[in-house]
C-alpha positions in Angstrom: 0.0 0.0 0.0 1.3 3.5 -0.9 1.5 5.9 2.0 0.0 9.3 1.9 3.5 10.9 1.7 4.4 8.9 -1.4 1.2 9.8 -3.2 1.8 13.5 -2.7 5.4 13.4 -4.0 4.2 11.3 -7.0 1.6 13.9 -7.8 4.0 16.8 -7.3 6.6 15.3 -9.6 4.2 14.8 -12.5 2.8 18.3 -12.5 4.7 20.7 -14.7 4.6 24.4 -14.5 4.3 26.4 -17.7 5.4 29.9 -17.6 3.2 32.2 -19.7 5.2 35.0 -21.1 3.4 37.9 -22.6 5.3 40.0 -25.2 6.3 43.4 -24.0 4.4 46.2 -25.6 6.4 47.9 -28.2 7.6 51.2 -27.0 7.5 53.6 -29.9 8.9 56.9 -29.2 6.5 59.7 -30.0 7.8 62.9 -31.5 7.9 66.0 -29.3 7.9 69.2 -31.3 6.8 71.6 -28.6 5.5 74.1 -31.1 3.3 76.1 -28.7 6.0 76.2 -26.1 8.5 77.6 -28.7 6.0 80.2 -29.9 5.3 81.3 -26.3 9.0 81.5 -25.4 9.6 83.4 -28.7 6.8 85.9 -27.8 8.4 86.4 -24.3 11.8 87.0 -26.0 10.3 89.5 -28.4 8.6 91.3 -25.5 11.9 91.4 -23.5 13.8 92.8 -26.6 11.0 95.4 -27.1 11.4 96.5 -23.6 15.0 97.4 -24.2 14.1 99.8 -27.1 14.0 103.3 -25.7 10.9 104.3 -27.7 8.8 101.3 -26.6 10.0 101.1 -23.0 7.4 103.3 -21.3 4.5 101.6 -23.2 5.8 98.1 -22.5 6.2 98.9 -18.8 2.6 100.3 -18.6 1.3 97.3 -20.5 3.0 94.9 -18.0 1.5 96.8 -15.1 -2.0 96.6 -16.6 -1.6 92.9 -17.4 -0.4 92.2 -13.9 -3.3 94.1 -12.4 -5.8 92.2 -14.6 -4.3 88.9 -13.8 -4.4 89.5 -10.1 -8.1 90.6 -10.3 -9.1 87.7 -12.5 -7.1 84.8 -11.3 -5.4 85.9 -8.1 -1.9 85.6 -9.6 0.3 88.3 -8.2 3.1 88.4 -10.8 3.9 87.6 -14.4 6.4 85.0 -13.2 3.8 83.1 -11.3 1.5 83.3 -14.3 4.3 81.9 -16.4 4.7 78.9 -14.1 1.0 78.3 -14.3 0.8 78.6 -18.1 3.7 76.4 -19.1 2.2 73.0 -18.0 -1.0 73.9 -20.0 1.0 74.7 -23.0 2.9 71.4 -22.8 -0.5 69.6 -22.6 -1.7 71.4 -25.7 1.5 70.3 -27.5 1.2 66.7 -26.3 -2.5 66.3 -26.9 -3.1 68.2 -30.1 -0.2 69.7 -32.0 2.3 66.8 -31.9 -0.2 64.2 -33.1 -1.3 66.6 -35.8 2.2 67.1 -37.0 2.9 63.4 -37.0 -0.2 62.8 -39.1 0.7 65.6 -41.5 4.2 64.2 -41.9 2.9 60.7 -42.5 0.8 62.1 -45.3 3.5 64.2 -46.8 6.4 61.8 -46.5 5.4 59.5 -49.5 4.8 62.6 -51.7 8.2 64.0 -50.8 10.0 60.7 -51.3 8.4 60.4 -54.8 9.4 64.0 -55.6 13.0 63.3 -54.6 13.1 60.4 -57.1 11.6 62.7 -59.8 14.2 65.4 -59.1 17.1 63.0 -59.2 15.8 61.6 -62.5 15.6 65.1 -64.0 19.0 66.0 -62.8 20.4 62.8 -64.1 18.8 63.5 -67.5 20.0 67.1 -67.7 23.4 66.5 -66.3 24.8 63.9 -68.7 28.5 63.0 -68.4 30.4 64.6 -71.2 32.0 62.2 -73.7 35.6 63.0 -74.6 36.6 61.8 -77.9 
């Protein structure tokens, strides 16, 4: 007669474990163009440059004062630097959610056309620029 201990070891030795592996999801890198962020930073740079021009300096300072006052009344933000820190994450969200996917889609539509155009231009250049034959 087989003891209880032997039956357990016999069962344990006959079972096999199969490890199920799932393929890792492909990590495709998405393009980050940050168009809105670049436009915003460019506008800030243009403003800073304009403030250094003597003719515009009084008007720019007055416009900054009015803007700061309106921001503090409307949103409670006390300075333009604080507003800048609040605005930047929203601009990155606009870039990530709308602008970058639109640019990727536009590029995917234009890429085959540009590739075909490259072939045509190379063909025309090869036809026009024939090697000269020396006799």
